[in-house]
C-alpha positions as CSV (number, residue, x, y, z in Angstrom):
1,M,-15.3,-23.0,-65.7
2,K,-15.0,-26.2,-67.7
3,N,-17.7,-27.8,-69.9
4,N,-20.0,-24.9,-69.1
5,T,-20.6,-26.2,-65.6
6,T,-20.8,-24.2,-62.4
7,D,-20.0,-25.0,-58.8
8,Y,-23.6,-24.3,-57.7
9,D,-27.0,-23.5,-59.2
10,A,-27.3,-20.5,-57.0
11,I,-25.2,-18.5,-54.6
12,V,-26.9,-16.5,-51.8
13,I,-24.8,-13.8,-50.2
14,G,-25.9,-13.3,-46.6
15,S,-27.7,-15.7,-44.2
16,G,-30.0,-13.3,-42.4
17,I,-33.7,-12.7,-42.9
18,S,-33.7,-12.3,-46.7
19,G,-30.7,-14.7,-47.2
20,G,-32.4,-17.4,-45.2
21,W,-35.6,-17.1,-47.3
22,A,-33.6,-17.2,-50.5
23,A,-31.9,-20.4,-49.3
24,K,-35.1,-22.0,-48.4
25,E,-37.0,-21.1,-51.5
26,L,-34.2,-22.0,-54.0
27,T,-33.3,-25.3,-52.3
28,E,-36.9,-26.4,-52.1
29,K,-37.2,-25.8,-55.8
30,G,-34.4,-28.3,-56.4
31,L,-31.4,-26.0,-56.8
32,K,-28.0,-26.6,-55.3
33,V,-27.3,-23.5,-53.2
34,L,-24.3,-22.0,-51.6
35,V,-24.8,-19.5,-48.8
36,L,-21.8,-17.2,-48.1
37,E,-21.7,-15.5,-44.7
38,R,-18.9,-13.3,-43.5
39,G,-19.8,-13.9,-39.9
40,K,-18.7,-16.8,-37.8
41,D,-20.5,-20.1,-37.7
42,I,-22.8,-20.7,-34.8
43,K,-25.3,-23.5,-34.2
44,H,-29.0,-22.9,-33.2
45,A,-29.5,-22.9,-29.4
46,R,-26.1,-24.3,-28.6
47,D,-24.1,-21.1,-29.3
48,Y,-26.6,-18.5,-28.1
49,R,-25.2,-18.4,-24.6
50,G,-23.1,-20.4,-22.2
51,E,-19.8,-22.1,-22.8
52,H,-19.8,-21.7,-26.6
53,A,-20.5,-18.0,-26.5
54,P,-17.3,-15.9,-26.3
55,T,-16.5,-14.5,-22.9
56,W,-15.9,-10.8,-22.1
57,K,-12.6,-9.5,-21.0
58,F,-12.5,-9.1,-17.2
59,S,-10.8,-6.5,-15.0
60,F,-8.4,-7.3,-12.1
61,H,-11.4,-7.3,-9.8
62,G,-13.2,-10.1,-11.7
63,K,-16.0,-7.9,-13.2
64,P,-16.5,-7.3,-16.9
65,D,-14.3,-4.4,-18.1
66,R,-17.2,-2.7,-19.9
67,E,-15.3,0.4,-21.0
68,K,-12.7,-1.6,-22.9
69,N,-15.3,-3.9,-24.3
70,Y,-17.5,-1.1,-25.5
71,E,-14.5,0.7,-27.1
72,E,-14.4,-2.1,-29.6
73,Y,-18.2,-1.8,-30.3
74,P,-18.9,2.0,-30.3
75,I,-21.6,1.8,-33.0
76,Q,-23.1,-1.7,-32.2
77,S,-23.4,-0.9,-28.5
78,E,-25.9,1.8,-29.4
79,S,-28.3,-1.0,-30.3
80,Y,-31.1,-1.9,-27.9
81,A,-30.1,-5.6,-28.3
82,F,-26.4,-5.1,-27.4
83,S,-25.1,-6.4,-24.1
84,E,-22.5,-8.7,-22.6
85,A,-24.8,-11.6,-23.4
86,T,-25.2,-10.7,-27.1
87,Q,-21.9,-9.1,-27.9
88,H,-20.7,-12.2,-29.8
89,F,-23.6,-11.7,-32.3
90,F,-22.4,-8.3,-33.3
91,N,-19.7,-6.9,-35.6
92,N,-16.5,-5.6,-33.9
93,D,-16.4,-2.0,-35.1
94,K,-12.7,-1.6,-34.2
95,K,-11.7,-4.5,-36.4
96,N,-14.2,-3.8,-39.2
97,P,-14.4,0.0,-39.4
98,Y,-16.3,2.2,-41.9
99,V,-16.1,5.9,-42.7
100,R,-18.6,7.7,-40.6
101,N,-19.1,11.3,-41.6
102,K,-19.2,13.3,-38.3
103,D,-21.4,16.0,-39.9
104,K,-23.8,13.5,-41.6
105,P,-23.5,10.5,-39.3
106,F,-25.1,7.1,-39.9
107,N,-25.0,4.1,-37.5
108,W,-24.4,0.9,-39.5
109,M,-25.6,-1.9,-37.3
110,R,-24.1,-5.3,-38.3
111,A,-24.3,-8.8,-37.1
112,D,-21.3,-11.2,-37.3
113,V,-22.8,-14.7,-37.2
114,V,-24.7,-17.1,-39.4
115,G,-28.3,-16.0,-39.1
116,G,-27.3,-12.3,-39.2
117,R,-29.6,-9.8,-37.6
118,S,-32.5,-12.3,-37.6
119,L,-31.2,-13.3,-34.2
120,I,-31.4,-9.8,-32.7
121,W,-34.2,-8.1,-34.6
122,G,-37.3,-6.6,-33.0
123,R,-39.6,-9.2,-34.7
124,Q,-42.4,-6.7,-35.6
125,V,-44.0,-7.6,-38.9
126,Y,-46.4,-5.4,-40.8
127,R,-47.5,-5.5,-44.4
128,F,-47.1,-2.4,-46.6
129,N,-50.5,-1.3,-47.7
130,E,-51.8,-0.3,-51.2
131,Q,-50.9,3.4,-50.6
132,D,-47.4,2.5,-49.5
133,F,-46.6,1.4,-53.1
134,K,-47.9,4.7,-54.6
135,P,-46.6,7.7,-52.6
136,N,-43.7,8.6,-54.8
137,Q,-46.2,8.8,-57.7
138,Q,-48.6,10.9,-55.7
139,D,-46.3,13.5,-54.1
140,K,-43.4,13.3,-56.6
141,N,-40.7,12.3,-54.2
142,G,-38.6,9.5,-55.7
143,I,-39.7,7.2,-58.5
144,D,-42.7,4.9,-58.9
145,W,-42.7,1.4,-57.5
146,P,-42.9,-1.2,-60.4
147,I,-45.3,-3.3,-58.3
148,E,-48.5,-2.9,-56.5
149,Y,-49.9,-4.4,-53.2
150,K,-51.8,-7.0,-55.2
151,D,-48.5,-8.3,-56.6
152,L,-47.1,-8.9,-53.2
153,A,-50.2,-9.9,-51.2
154,P,-50.0,-13.7,-52.0
155,W,-46.3,-13.7,-51.1
156,Y,-47.0,-12.0,-47.8
157,S,-49.4,-14.8,-47.1
158,H,-46.8,-17.4,-48.2
159,V,-44.2,-16.0,-45.8
160,E,-46.6,-15.5,-42.8
161,K,-47.9,-19.0,-42.9
162,F,-44.4,-20.3,-42.5
163,I,-42.9,-17.9,-40.0
164,G,-45.9,-17.6,-37.7
165,V,-47.3,-14.1,-37.0
166,S,-49.3,-13.4,-33.9
167,G,-51.8,-10.5,-34.2
168,Q,-55.3,-9.2,-34.2
169,K,-57.4,-8.5,-37.4
170,E,-58.5,-4.9,-37.6
171,N,-59.7,-4.6,-41.2
172,L,-57.9,-1.3,-41.7
173,P,-56.8,-0.3,-45.2
174,Q,-53.7,1.4,-43.9
175,L,-52.7,-1.8,-42.0
176,P,-53.6,-4.9,-44.1
177,D,-54.3,-8.0,-42.0
178,S,-51.9,-10.9,-42.1
179,E,-52.3,-14.7,-41.7
180,F,-52.5,-14.6,-38.0
181,L,-51.9,-16.9,-35.0
182,P,-53.8,-15.8,-31.9
183,P,-52.7,-12.4,-30.6
184,M,-50.9,-11.9,-27.3
185,K,-53.1,-10.6,-24.5
186,M,-53.1,-7.0,-23.4
187,F,-52.3,-6.0,-19.9
188,A,-55.1,-4.4,-17.8
189,L,-53.8,-0.8,-18.3
190,E,-53.6,-1.4,-22.1
191,K,-57.2,-2.4,-22.1
192,T,-58.1,0.7,-20.1
193,I,-56.1,2.9,-22.5
194,K,-57.6,1.3,-25.6
195,K,-61.2,2.1,-24.3
196,R,-60.3,5.7,-23.5
197,L,-58.7,6.3,-26.9
198,A,-61.7,4.8,-28.6
199,R,-63.8,7.5,-26.9
200,K,-61.5,10.5,-26.9
201,A,-59.3,9.9,-30.0
202,P,-61.5,7.7,-32.3
203,E,-59.3,8.4,-35.3
204,V,-56.6,6.1,-34.0
205,T,-56.7,2.3,-33.5
206,M,-54.7,0.6,-30.8
207,T,-54.1,-3.1,-31.4
208,M,-51.6,-5.7,-30.3
209,G,-48.3,-5.6,-32.0
210,R,-48.0,-8.0,-34.9
211,C,-44.9,-10.0,-34.3
212,A,-43.1,-13.1,-35.6
213,I,-43.4,-14.8,-32.3
214,L,-45.4,-17.9,-31.8
215,T,-48.5,-18.0,-29.5
216,E,-49.0,-21.7,-30.3
217,H,-46.8,-24.5,-31.6
218,H,-46.1,-24.0,-35.3
219,N,-44.1,-25.8,-37.9
220,G,-42.2,-27.8,-35.4
221,R,-41.3,-24.7,-33.3
222,A,-42.5,-24.2,-29.7
223,A,-44.8,-21.4,-28.6
224,C,-43.2,-18.5,-26.8
225,H,-43.1,-19.0,-23.0
226,Y,-42.5,-15.3,-22.1
227,C,-39.0,-15.8,-20.7
228,G,-37.9,-12.4,-21.8
229,P,-34.3,-12.2,-23.1
230,C,-35.2,-12.6,-26.8
231,H,-32.1,-10.9,-28.1
232,R,-29.9,-13.6,-26.7
233,G,-31.3,-16.0,-29.2
234,C,-34.4,-18.2,-28.9
235,S,-33.4,-21.8,-28.3
236,T,-36.9,-23.1,-28.7
237,G,-37.5,-21.2,-31.9
238,G,-40.4,-19.3,-30.4
239,Y,-39.5,-16.4,-32.5
240,F,-38.6,-16.5,-36.2
241,S,-35.0,-16.4,-37.2
242,S,-33.2,-18.0,-40.2
243,Q,-31.3,-20.1,-37.6
244,S,-34.6,-21.6,-36.3
245,S,-36.7,-21.7,-39.4
246,T,-35.5,-21.1,-43.0
247,L,-32.0,-22.5,-42.8
248,P,-33.1,-25.7,-41.2
249,A,-35.8,-26.0,-43.9
250,A,-33.1,-25.5,-46.6
251,K,-30.8,-28.0,-45.0
252,A,-33.6,-30.6,-44.9
253,T,-33.6,-30.6,-48.7
254,G,-30.0,-31.8,-48.9
255,N,-29.3,-29.0,-51.4
256,L,-27.7,-26.5,-49.1
257,T,-24.0,-25.6,-48.4
258,I,-23.1,-22.8,-45.9
259,K,-19.7,-21.3,-45.8
260,A,-19.1,-19.0,-42.8
261,D,-16.1,-16.7,-42.3
262,S,-16.4,-15.9,-46.0
263,V,-16.1,-12.2,-46.9
264,V,-17.5,-11.5,-50.3
265,E,-15.2,-9.1,-52.1
266,K,-16.8,-8.7,-55.5
267,L,-18.9,-10.3,-58.2
268,I,-17.1,-11.3,-61.4
269,Y,-18.9,-10.1,-64.6
270,D,-18.6,-12.0,-67.8
271,K,-18.9,-9.6,-70.7
272,K,-19.4,-12.3,-73.3
273,S,-22.5,-13.8,-71.6
274,G,-23.7,-10.5,-70.0
275,K,-24.0,-12.3,-66.7
276,V,-22.3,-12.7,-63.3
277,S,-20.0,-15.8,-63.6
278,A,-18.6,-16.0,-60.1
279,V,-18.1,-14.4,-56.7
280,Q,-14.7,-13.7,-55.2
281,V,-14.4,-14.5,-51.5
282,V,-11.8,-13.8,-48.9
283,D,-11.3,-16.3,-46.0
284,V,-11.6,-14.5,-42.7
285,H,-8.7,-16.4,-41.1
286,S,-6.2,-17.2,-43.9
287,K,-7.1,-14.1,-46.0
288,K,-6.8,-16.3,-49.1
289,R,-9.0,-15.5,-52.0
290,Q,-11.2,-18.0,-53.8
291,Q,-14.0,-17.9,-56.5
292,Y,-17.3,-19.8,-56.7
293,S,-19.4,-20.0,-59.8
294,A,-23.1,-20.3,-60.2
295,K,-26.1,-19.7,-62.5
296,L,-28.0,-17.3,-60.2
297,F,-26.7,-14.8,-57.6
298,F,-28.9,-13.4,-54.8
299,M,-27.6,-10.4,-52.9
300,C,-29.0,-10.6,-49.3
301,A,-26.1,-9.2,-47.3
302,S,-28.2,-6.3,-45.9
303,T,-28.5,-2.9,-47.5
304,V,-25.1,-1.3,-46.9
305,A,-23.1,-4.5,-47.3
306,T,-24.8,-5.4,-50.5
307,T,-24.1,-2.0,-51.9
308,Q,-20.5,-2.2,-50.9
309,I,-20.1,-5.5,-52.8
310,L,-21.9,-4.2,-55.9
311,L,-19.9,-0.9,-56.0
312,N,-16.7,-2.9,-55.6
313,S,-17.6,-5.2,-58.5
314,K,-16.1,-3.1,-61.2
315,S,-15.3,-4.0,-64.8
316,D,-14.8,-2.4,-68.2
317,S,-18.6,-2.8,-68.7
318,F,-19.4,-1.4,-65.3
319,P,-16.6,1.0,-64.1
320,N,-18.8,2.4,-61.4
321,G,-20.1,-0.9,-60.0
322,I,-22.0,-3.8,-61.4
323,A,-25.5,-3.1,-62.7
324,N,-25.0,0.6,-62.2
325,S,-25.6,2.0,-65.7
326,S,-28.2,4.3,-64.1
327,G,-25.7,5.8,-61.7
328,T,-28.3,5.4,-58.8
329,L,-26.5,2.6,-57.0
330,G,-25.6,3.7,-53.5
331,H,-28.0,6.7,-53.5
332,Y,-31.4,7.2,-51.9
333,L,-30.5,5.6,-48.6
334,M,-33.4,5.6,-46.1
335,D,-34.1,4.7,-42.5
336,H,-37.0,5.4,-40.2
337,P,-36.8,8.4,-37.9
338,H,-37.7,6.9,-34.6
339,G,-37.5,7.3,-30.9
340,S,-39.6,7.9,-27.8
341,A,-42.3,10.4,-28.7
342,A,-43.9,10.5,-25.2
343,V,-43.9,8.7,-21.9
344,G,-46.8,8.8,-19.5
345,F,-47.4,7.7,-15.9
346,F,-50.7,6.1,-14.9
347,L,-52.4,5.4,-11.6
348,D,-55.1,3.1,-13.1
349,D,-55.3,-0.6,-12.5
350,M,-52.9,-0.4,-9.6
351,D,-54.2,-3.7,-8.2
352,S,-53.1,-5.4,-11.5
353,Y,-49.7,-6.5,-12.7
354,Y,-48.4,-7.9,-15.9
355,F,-47.8,-11.6,-16.5
356,G,-44.5,-13.2,-17.5
357,N,-42.2,-11.1,-19.7
358,R,-44.3,-10.5,-22.8
359,P,-42.0,-9.9,-25.8
360,N,-44.4,-7.6,-27.6
361,G,-46.2,-4.3,-27.2
362,T,-49.2,-2.5,-28.8
363,Y,-49.3,-0.7,-32.1
364,I,-51.1,2.4,-33.3
365,P,-51.0,2.5,-37.1
366,R,-50.7,5.6,-39.3
367,F,-53.6,7.9,-39.1
368,K,-52.3,11.0,-41.0
369,N,-52.5,11.7,-44.7
370,L,-54.6,8.7,-45.4
371,D,-56.9,10.2,-48.0
372,K,-57.4,13.3,-50.2
373,N,-59.4,15.0,-47.5
374,D,-56.7,14.6,-44.9
375,K,-53.8,16.6,-46.1
376,E,-51.2,18.1,-43.7
377,R,-49.7,21.3,-44.8
378,D,-46.3,20.8,-43.1
379,F,-45.4,17.3,-44.3
380,V,-46.3,14.3,-46.6
381,R,-46.5,10.7,-45.6
382,G,-47.1,9.6,-42.0
383,Y,-46.0,7.7,-38.9
384,G,-47.1,5.1,-36.4
385,Y,-46.5,4.2,-32.8
386,Q,-45.2,1.2,-31.0
387,G,-46.5,1.2,-27.4
388,H,-44.9,-0.4,-24.4
389,V,-46.2,-0.7,-20.8
390,I,-44.2,-1.5,-17.7
391,R,-44.9,-1.3,-14.0
392,S,-42.5,0.9,-12.2
393,D,-40.5,-0.4,-9.3
394,W,-37.9,1.1,-6.9
395,R,-35.8,2.3,-9.8
396,F,-38.6,4.8,-10.7
397,S,-39.4,5.6,-7.1
398,F,-40.4,9.2,-6.4
399,N,-39.9,8.5,-2.7
400,S,-36.2,9.1,-2.5
401,K,-36.1,10.0,1.2
402,G,-36.1,7.6,4.2
403,F,-34.1,4.9,5.8
404,G,-34.6,1.7,7.8
405,A,-36.8,-1.4,7.4
406,S,-40.0,0.6,6.6
407,Y,-38.3,2.5,3.8
408,K,-36.9,-0.6,2.3
409,E,-40.3,-2.3,2.5
410,S,-41.9,0.7,0.7
411,L,-39.5,0.1,-2.2
412,R,-40.8,-3.4,-2.6
413,K,-44.2,-2.2,-3.7
414,P,-44.8,-1.5,-7.4
415,G,-45.3,2.0,-8.3
416,P,-47.3,3.7,-11.2
417,W,-47.7,2.2,-14.6
418,I,-45.6,3.7,-17.4
419,W,-46.8,3.8,-21.0
420,S,-44.3,4.8,-23.7
421,L,-45.0,5.6,-27.3
422,T,-42.2,5.1,-29.8
423,G,-42.7,6.8,-33.1
424,F,-41.6,5.4,-36.5
425,A,-42.0,7.9,-39.3
426,E,-41.5,7.5,-43.1
427,C,-38.3,8.7,-44.7
428,L,-38.3,10.3,-48.2
429,P,-35.7,9.0,-50.7
430,Q,-33.0,11.7,-51.2
431,K,-30.1,11.3,-53.6
432,S,-27.7,13.1,-51.2
433,N,-28.2,10.3,-48.6
434,K,-25.7,7.8,-50.0
435,V,-23.3,4.9,-49.6
436,F,-20.0,4.9,-51.5
437,L,-16.5,3.5,-51.3
438,D,-13.4,5.3,-49.9
439,E,-10.7,3.9,-52.2
440,K,-8.0,5.3,-50.0
441,K,-9.1,3.4,-46.9
442,L,-9.0,-0.3,-47.1
443,D,-10.2,-2.8,-44.5
444,S,-8.1,-5.7,-43.2
445,Y,-9.1,-7.8,-46.3
446,G,-7.9,-5.1,-48.8
447,I,-11.4,-4.1,-49.7
448,P,-12.3,-0.4,-49.9
449,Q,-14.2,0.8,-46.8
450,V,-17.8,1.9,-46.9
451,S,-18.4,5.6,-46.5
452,I,-21.9,6.8,-45.6
453,E,-23.4,10.3,-45.6
454,F,-26.9,10.7,-44.2
455,E,-29.1,13.4,-42.7
456,W,-32.8,13.9,-42.0
457,G,-34.7,16.2,-44.3
458,N,-37.3,18.9,-43.4
459,N,-40.1,16.4,-44.0
460,E,-38.7,13.9,-41.5
461,K,-38.3,16.6,-38.9
462,A,-41.8,17.9,-39.5
463,L,-43.2,14.3,-39.2
464,W,-41.4,13.8,-36.0
465,K,-42.7,17.1,-34.5
466,D,-46.2,16.1,-35.3
467,A,-45.7,12.6,-34.0
468,A,-44.5,14.1,-30.7
469,N,-47.4,16.5,-30.4
470,N,-49.9,13.8,-31.1
471,A,-48.2,11.4,-28.7
472,D,-48.6,14.0,-26.0
473,R,-52.3,14.4,-27.0
474,L,-52.9,10.7,-26.8
475,M,-51.2,10.4,-23.4
476,K,-53.6,13.0,-22.0
477,A,-56.6,11.3,-23.7
478,A,-55.5,8.0,-22.2
479,G,-55.5,9.4,-18.7
480,A,-51.8,9.9,-17.9
481,V,-51.4,11.8,-14.6
482,F,-48.0,13.0,-15.8
483,N,-46.2,12.7,-19.2
484,I,-43.0,13.8,-20.9
485,K,-43.1,14.8,-24.6
486,S,-40.2,14.5,-27.0
487,K,-38.7,17.9,-28.0
488,A,-36.9,17.0,-31.2
489,L,-35.8,14.2,-33.5
490,K,-32.5,13.0,-31.9
491,A,-32.1,9.6,-33.5
492,V,-29.0,9.3,-35.8
493,G,-29.7,7.8,-39.2
494,G,-29.3,4.0,-39.1
495,S,-30.4,3.8,-35.5
496,G,-33.7,2.4,-36.6
497,I,-31.8,-0.5,-38.2
498,H,-34.2,-0.2,-41.1
499,E,-31.7,1.0,-43.7
500,M,-32.9,0.5,-47.3
501,G,-33.1,1.9,-50.8
502,T,-29.6,2.0,-52.3
503,A,-30.3,-0.4,-55.2
504,R,-33.9,0.5,-55.8
505,M,-36.6,-1.2,-57.9
506,G,-38.1,0.7,-60.8
507,S,-39.6,0.4,-64.2
508,D,-37.0,2.6,-66.0
509,P,-33.4,1.3,-66.2
510,A,-32.3,4.9,-66.5
511,N,-33.2,5.7,-62.9
512,S,-33.3,2.4,-61.0
513,V,-31.1,-0.7,-60.5
514,L,-33.8,-3.5,-60.3
515,N,-36.9,-4.4,-62.2
516,K,-40.2,-5.5,-60.7
517,H,-38.8,-9.0,-60.0
518,N,-35.8,-7.7,-58.0
519,Q,-33.7,-8.6,-61.0
520,A,-30.9,-6.2,-62.1
521,H,-31.9,-4.4,-65.3
522,D,-28.3,-4.7,-66.6
523,V,-27.5,-8.3,-65.5
524,A,-30.1,-11.0,-65.9
525,N,-28.8,-13.5,-63.3
526,L,-28.3,-11.0,-60.5
527,F,-31.1,-10.4,-57.9
528,V,-31.1,-8.1,-54.9
529,T,-33.8,-8.8,-52.3
530,D,-32.6,-7.3,-49.0
531,G,-33.4,-3.7,-48.0
532,A,-31.3,-2.2,-50.8
533,C,-34.1,-3.0,-53.2
534,M,-36.7,-0.7,-51.6
535,T,-38.2,2.2,-53.6
536,S,-39.8,4.0,-50.6
537,S,-39.8,3.2,-46.9
538,S,-43.4,3.4,-45.6
539,C,-43.5,3.9,-41.8
540,V,-43.8,0.2,-40.8
541,N,-41.1,-2.3,-40.0
542,P,-39.8,-3.5,-43.4
543,S,-38.5,-7.1,-42.7
544,L,-41.8,-8.8,-43.7
545,T,-41.7,-7.0,-47.0
546,Y,-38.1,-8.2,-47.6
547,M,-39.1,-11.8,-47.0
548,A,-42.1,-11.6,-49.4
549,L,-40.0,-9.9,-52.1
550,T,-37.4,-12.6,-51.7
551,A,-39.8,-15.5,-52.0
552,R,-41.4,-13.8,-55.1
553,A,-38.0,-13.2,-56.7
554,C,-36.9,-16.8,-56.1
555,D,-40.0,-18.1,-57.8
556,Y,-39.5,-15.9,-60.8
557,A,-35.7,-16.6,-61.1
558,V,-36.2,-20.4,-61.0
559,K,-38.9,-20.3,-63.7
560,Q,-36.7,-18.0,-65.9
561,L,-33.7,-20.4,-65.4
562,A,-35.8,-23.4,-66.3
563,A,-37.1,-21.6,-69.4
564,G,-33.5,-20.8,-70.5
565,R,-34.0,-17.0,-70.2
566,I,-31.2,-16.7,-67.7
């Protein structure tokens, strides 16, 4: 660098949910920002489907050769959002492998486009509550959070007002209310179930899901029109993504530069200044290396990718990865144990049907271990349920016999309602669950591959057992004529796509990577605001918390920069 100048004021690594927010906040505060994205460049709406989306290989008979296509996406194809229509959003596992321990497997779900997983996420947004920032302190699992709910509450509001969150106020301490747009409407059966649960299981609350999907026009984006295929990308911007919302806001400032197809290899640490001076990038196509300098660096590449970059950023000062004097970098990986806890069939409201293709379900927030008088002996923490209702058709028909016109006509009639409860439980931070580098296995860019070891502990298994038992109880209370209960926790770690915790926040530099502002204890101009920063997992979807933490960290970083402290 000449004359003490830099190429940019700030560099943001990753363009997904947290990266988009970092770009927006920093550019709107007047900084010149470079966003580096390893995925390919796509344009909002234009490249979601149709002629600009890559086509699948076809067999001799002119049909998609699904076996060969899925061979290249063995991990990504496990995602609920993966299909022929969305394949181009996902990472090609065959071309970009990682070391997956067969005895302690972890599914690393990765996007491969500008916008990242914000194009294919589930869009459920729930605030952490006051208790969610204190459990490690209370039950001695992990370390204390360096912040409280009150520190993040105004930033939750800041984020919600911009992204648009539809939902219903419930005034529950375990589920703080957001800044809401009108909630989506319940189907007839959901209203029936809600009434029955209020009588027979009053300790639970059933509400509409809180989602980053618009129910009215908001900030120049159109309200959702219930078309259904959300994971293909929303051309109207009815759901929040960095492509539809934060990146356009950042571009409007004139301060944003985005470079796609740019694989970040490592951060360059300057021992003299005690700060990161530059980032080294590999071009996806030419494989040429180039460095970009800046005053601030925000890691928003997603938990595992961010950890890979930090671990690979070695120097004499940090032989085990930058900002890793604590030795905790890469450890304490978490995800949410999740899956279908119970499925029930209902014969109520048979003369009613659902309307459109509502991209949202209902939610039952945590109701276990909420106070000192409610202590389970078998586990700590808790879980919640996401509920989904569908009307069965011929695919679920119990009438498998018959032939002729009358039989075919019978298959046209809708069958029973089906209500499913998907459980999401909290995961305790365990040092043995970790992300590290395999120095002997390099990827196509010459970078050490990520290796991941992960397994559920006894507490997660006990939580899931209780979640399944209670889901069975709730199905019966709701009036199911027949229901199926989950027998065991089958989800592989990572399948919840809520990975977090490998560069955790904490007050003590001896046992954490980041301080209360998401700033590295060891390196003043380095911030981590994606899932890697999390100290504990709660049992709610974490993306809203990532966004709020990012906006808060950006505000702090810019003020520190202006004051000459960075």
